[in-house]
N, C-alpha and C positions, 0 to 999 in steps of 0.2 A: 468523524462524527459517529457516535454510537446510536444505533437505532434501538430504542428501549422497547422491544416487542413483548417482553416478558414483565413489564410494569415494575421494574426494580425501583427502590427508593434508597435514600441515605447512603451508607457506606458502600453497599453492594453496587449501586449505580455509579458512585464515584470511582470505584475500583474498575468497573467495565469501561468507563469513559477513559480512564488513564491507560488501560490496555490498548484501546483503540488508537489514542494519540501516539503511543509508542510504536505500534504496528505501522501507522502511517509514516512516522519519522523513519522507521527502519526501511520501508519500501522506498521512500523518497531518497534516502541515502544511497540505496542500491542504484537507483536510476542516475543520481548525480555522479556516482563513481563509474558509470557506464553510459556517458552521454550520447555516444554515437550508435548505441545498440538498440535493437527492437526485441522485445521479449513478450512471451506468453505469461499469463499469470502463474501457470505451472512451472515455467523456467525460473521465475522470481522465487517462488516457494521453495523449489528444490535447492537453489543457490543459498537462500537464507538458512535452510535447515542444515545443509552440508557444511556450511561455515560456521554453524553454531549461533547465528544471529537471532534465530527463533528456535523454540522447541519443536520437535516432531509432533507434540500434542496440540500445537496451534493448528486449527482447521484451515485447510485450503480456502474455504469460503471467506475467512477473515482476511486473507491476503487479497482475494478478489474484491472484497468490500473496500479495503484501503486503496486499491488501484482505482476503483470506481469513484471514491471520494476525491482522490487526487486529480482524476480526470475532470470532475465536476468543478474543482477549484482552478482548472486551467493549467496545472502543473504537469499533467501527462496528456499525451494525445493517443487516441484510439485510432489504429490504422485499419484500412479496409482488408488488408491482408490477414488470412487466417491459416491456421494449421491444427492438427490433432495434438492436443497436449499429452504429456507423459501420464497424467492421471485422468484423462478425459473420457475414458470408456468409449473411444472412437468418435467422440464428438469434437467439432472444431471450436476453436477459441480465437479471439482477436489478438493480434500483437499490439503492444503499447510501446511508446517511446517518450523520452523527455520532450515536453512541449517545445517547439521551436521558439515560441514567444516567451517561454519561461527562461530557458538557457540554463547553464550550469552555475550553481552557487559556488562560493569559495568558502573556505574554512569550515564552519560549524554545520553547514548544510541547512536542514529543516529549521533548526532553532534560530538560525541567522535570519531566515525569511519569515518566520512565524514566532517572534519572540514572546508574545503574550497570548495565552489560551483564553478563550471566552469563559466567563463564570457561568456555570450551570445551575448553581445552587444559591 
């Protein structure tokens, strides 16, 4: 979900929405490939950047937003356990894991479980 706080319209809004969907898919694919692990948002960000899945120009907050949206959808679970993240400026952050009720997908991952995106326009 893209939060249109800058009141974009038309192609600009469509572009940002598409970026958000792609980031959520990328984050979900990461958790599907690591179903037994627990990760901080900074862990996910670091992995995605170092493996070339996202550009270093993607802000960490975008990955945090994707994780939050996936948690709200029931796909990820926020754990009570916290740690200081790599980019956290000595602030703690929660660990996340694949939701127990969600389970690991097979094959295509996100697209398999979310085949149709809602129309925004």
